[in-house]
N, C-alpha and C positions, 0 to 999 in steps of 0.2 A: 504493500500500500504506500501511496505517497500523497503529499499535500499538493493539490492543484489550485490552491487559492490564487487568484490574480491580485495584483497590488491594489490595496484599498478595499478589497472585498470583505464584507462582514459575515459572510457565510461561515458556519462552523461545521458543515457537513460536506464540504467540497473535497472529498477524498475519492480517489479512484483505485480500483483493484484490478490487477492483471494476473491471469493464470496461464501458465505455459507448461508444456511437457518437459520434464527433466530426465535426461538419459541416466541409465544405470551407472555409467562411468562417472558422471558428474556426482551422483549421490554417493558413490563409493569414494570419490576424491574428498568430498565434504566430510564423510565419516572418518576417513584416515587423517584428515587435517585436524579434526576435533580431538581425535585420539592423540595425535602428536602434540597438540597444545597442552592437553592434560598431562602428558608424560613430561614434556620439557619444563613445565612450570610446577612440577609436583612439590617443590620446596617452598613455593611462594605462599602457600596456605597453611593449613593445619599440619603439624608434623606427622600426624598419624597417617597422612596420605603419601608420605615420602616413599614408602615401599610399594607404591603402585596400586593401593586400594581403590582409588578413584578410577584409574584406568581399567582395572578389572571390573568395577561396577558398570562402567560404560560398555565393556564387552558383553557383560551379562545382559544389559539392557537390549543390546542388539540381537541377543539370542542366536549367536553364531553357532554352527555345528561344533566348533572347537570346544565350546564351554559346556555342551550338553553332557552331563555325567562326569565331567572332569572336576571332581570335588577338590583335587589337590590345587587346581588353579584358583578356585574360589575361597578356599579355607586355609591353605597352608603358606601363603605368602608369594610374592612376585619375584624373589631373588634379586632385588635391586639394592637395598641398603644392607641386607643381611642375606646369608645363604639359606638353603632349604633346610627346614627343621626335621632332619632325619630322626632325631631322638624322640620325636613325638609321632612319627609315622611308623607304626609297628610293622606294616607290611614291607616297606622299603628298608627299614632298619634290619629286619630279619634277613632280607635278601642280600643286603650288603655283607652281613656277617657270614652268610653261607658262601658268598663269592670269596671272601677273605680266607675261609677255611680251604676252599678249593685251590686257590693260588698257593697257599702254604703246602697243601698236599702235593702239588705239582713241583714243589721245591724251587719256585721262582720268586718267592717273597723277599728273600735276602737281597737278591740282585735289584729287584724293583724298588726296595726301600733305599738302597744305596743311591740309586739313580734319582729317586724322589728328593733326597736330601741334597744331592749335587745340583739338581734343578733349582730348588729354592735358594741355594747359595748363589747360583748364577743370576737369579733374578734381582739380587742385590737390594734387599729391602733397606729403606732409609733408616738411619739410626735415630728415629723419632718415636714418640710414644705410639703413634698410629702404626708405624712400620713394625714395631715390636709386637703390637697387639695382633696384627694380621699374620705375622709369622707364627705366633702362638695359636691363633685360630686354625691355621692350616696344619697344626700338629694334632688336631682332634682325630678320633677314630674314623669318622666318616670321610673327612678330607683325605686321610691317608689311603683309604681303600679306593676312593675315586681316582686319585692320582696314580695309584698302582695300576688300575685298569686302563687309564689313559696312556700310560707308558708301555703297556703290554701289547705291542703291535704285532701280535701273532695272527695268522690267518685262520680263523675259526668260524664255522657256520652253525647257526642254530635255527630251529623252526618252531619251537614250542612256545615262543613268547618269553619275554624276560622274567616275568613274575611266575611263569609256570614251568620254565625250563630247569635243567639241572647242569651241574658241572661247569666246565670251561665254556660251554655254549652260552651260559648266562653272562659270563664276563665279556664274551664277544658281543652279545646283544646290548649289554650296558654300554660298551664302548661306542657302538653305533649311536646310542642315545646321547652320549656325551658329545659326539661329533655334531649332532643336530642342535644341541643346546649351544655349543661353542660357536657354530656357524652363525646362528641367530644373534647370540650375545655380542659377538665381535662386530657384526654389522650395526647393531643397535648402539653399542658403545661409541664406535667411531662416528656414526651419524650424529649422535648427540654432541660430541666434542667438536666436530667440524662445524656444526650449526652455530655453536657459541663462539668459536675462534674466528670464523669467517662470516661476520655478521652481514656483510653486503653481498655475499655470494648468491647467485641465482640457483634455481632448481637444477639446471644443467651443470652449473659449477659444482654443486654439492655431490651430484652423481659422479662427476669426473673425479673429484678428490677422493671419494670413498672407493671408487673402482681402482684407483691407482694403488691403494693400500691393501685391498682384500683380494686382488688377483692372485691366482695360484703362484705365478712367478715371484711376485713381491713377498708373499707369505713364506715361501720356501727360501728365498734369498735372505730374508731377515732371520729366519729360523737357523739357517746354516751359519750366517755371520755371527750370531750369538752362541753358536755351539750347542743349541738345544737338541739337535738331532742325536748328539752323543749320549743322551740320557734315555733313549728308547731301548727297549729290550732287544730288538733286532737292529742294532746300530750299524750293521754292515749292509744296509739296503743298497742294492745296485743303483737305484734311482738317484741316491745321494751322490755317489761317485760321478755319475754322468752329469748331474746338475753342477757339481763343483767345477767340472771342466768348462762348462758354459760360463760360470761365474768368473773364473780366472781370466778368460778372454774379455768378458764384459768389464771387469774391474780395470783391466789394462787400458781399454778404450776410454773409460770414464776418468781414469787418473790423468790422462793427457789433457783432457778438458779442465779438470780441477787444477792441475799444475799451472796452466795458463792464467787461471783466475785467482791464484793465491791460496789454493787448498780447498775450494768448494765449487759447486756448480755455478754460482752466481758471482758476478764481479764484486770484489771486496773480500772474496775467499773466506777464510776462517773467522775473520773479524765480523763480517756480515752474518755468518752463521751464528756465532755466539751472541751477537746483538739480538737477532731474532729469537733465539732460544730463550735468552734471559728475559726478554720483553713479553714472551708468550707464556712461558711456564715458570712457576715459582721454583726457586732453588731451596732444597731442604738441607743440603750440606755443601760446604765449599768445594769439595772435590767431585761433586756429582757431574757425570757426563764429561769429565775433563779430557777424555780421549778425543773429543771432537767428532766431526762427521765421519760416518763409517760405511756409507752406501754408494760408492762411486759407480757401481755397476747397474744400479737401478735407473730406469728411464721411463717414467710415467707408466708404471704397472708392467712394463716389459724389461728385459735385460738390454743393456747397451749393445747396439749392433744387431738387434733382433726386432723386426717389424711384427712378427707373429709370436705367439706364446710358445714356450717350450712344450714338447709333447706331453700329453696327460699321463702316459705311462711312466714318465720320469718324475713328475711332481706329485702325483696323486697320493702316494703313501705318506710322504712328509707333510703335505698340506692337511691330510686327514688327521694325522697324529697331532699336529699343532692345534687344530680346532678341538680335538678331544681334550687336550690339556686346558684350553680356555674354558671348555664346558665344565671340566672338573673343578677348576678354580671358581667359576661363576656359581655353581651349585654349593660350593663350600663357604664363600664369603660375600656373594652378591656382585652385581655388575659394577657398582660404584667402586668397591675396593679392588675389583679385578682391573679396572682402568688404572688405578693407583700403581698396581704392580706392572702392567703391560705398557704403560705410557713411555718409558725410555725406549722401547722397541720401535715406536711409531713417531716419536717427536720430530725426527729429522725430516720425515716425509710430510709432516703436517704444517711446517712453517713456510712452504711454498704456496702461492695462490694458484687458483685455477688458470688464470691467464698466463702465469709464469710456466705452468706445466705445458700449456698449449704452445707457447713460444719455444720452450727448450726441447720438447719432445713431440714434434708435429706428426711423426710417423708411428706413434704408439697408440695406446688406448685412447689418448686424448683426442684423436681424430674422430672418435665415435660420439663425442658429447659437445654440442654447441653450447653457447652461453645460456640460451633460453631467455625467458622473460625476466625483466628486472623487477626486483621486489618493490612494492608500492611504498613500503616503509623500511628504512635502513637506519642503522645507528652510525652517526659520524664519530670521529675519534674522541671528541669532547664528551658526547653522550655515553660512549662506551666506558 
């Protein structure tokens, strides 16, 4: 409805109403936009909504197939500010304990536990009260089992369903579930962070930025650069060796560009890099990220020198394992704390703008995403 009063008119009923057909796509976009607004601003209101209660209520209102009968989604928490309460879910608690016994019987637990501890040490928790608390939270019985399963990258098939299966098949099925949780959680976490960091970015910009970070090539490159692949049970995966060969060539190409610029992809080199990092992300300790930029071989979601992605057979296992690890951590401590842990892995890629990605890497993923529509409302530097 809108007011159609002409200037000087004294009429109080001069309103017109127009009705039109709205496509299902438009309705879907509106629903997703409302859900995004609820999620992004969950801290603005009552603290009790911080763990996604309002977003879950909205999904319940829509009566989507996902929520029908999914009591865990409605009653047990959204895994945002805290992890999943396995201690109060008797079915899942029992199943995790059974899986732990199975892994112990298979005599793989000592190796998995050593790898789990090495992984947590590699993630380099900050020496702050929050960092110490998260490290302690990940030492609980459920997080230990989840990470053991995530690191147990053995090829096992099961068909009875996770809560109805037995033996190692249950571990394999749980690992599949961890992958799906990790895949969705990583996309959600990065989308939220990119939205806040790049306040003037368009829809096309945000799609580009996220795609550059979650592509299989980027995930595996980051994983191998940090040495996370070494903590998997099957650390001799042939795909890793093949990808490392591609990485070596890509790093050599990227280093030549970096050397011309003084140590980084942009003019200004490492000085520009540290300026952006320190202005974008708060520092918690003086030696944090002191090693500087570390991804010379990454080029907009691809490897330097590659217009196409590395073959799926080379990256699939490592990418799958990385997302299993993310899923295990998310279920253990929630998405907010998971970002606190994973942030160092993605910082370097997040301080470039979408336009810089397009300019620097025109033959990569970036060619698939145009700028899109400009936001009607943006925050300038003063408002930010």
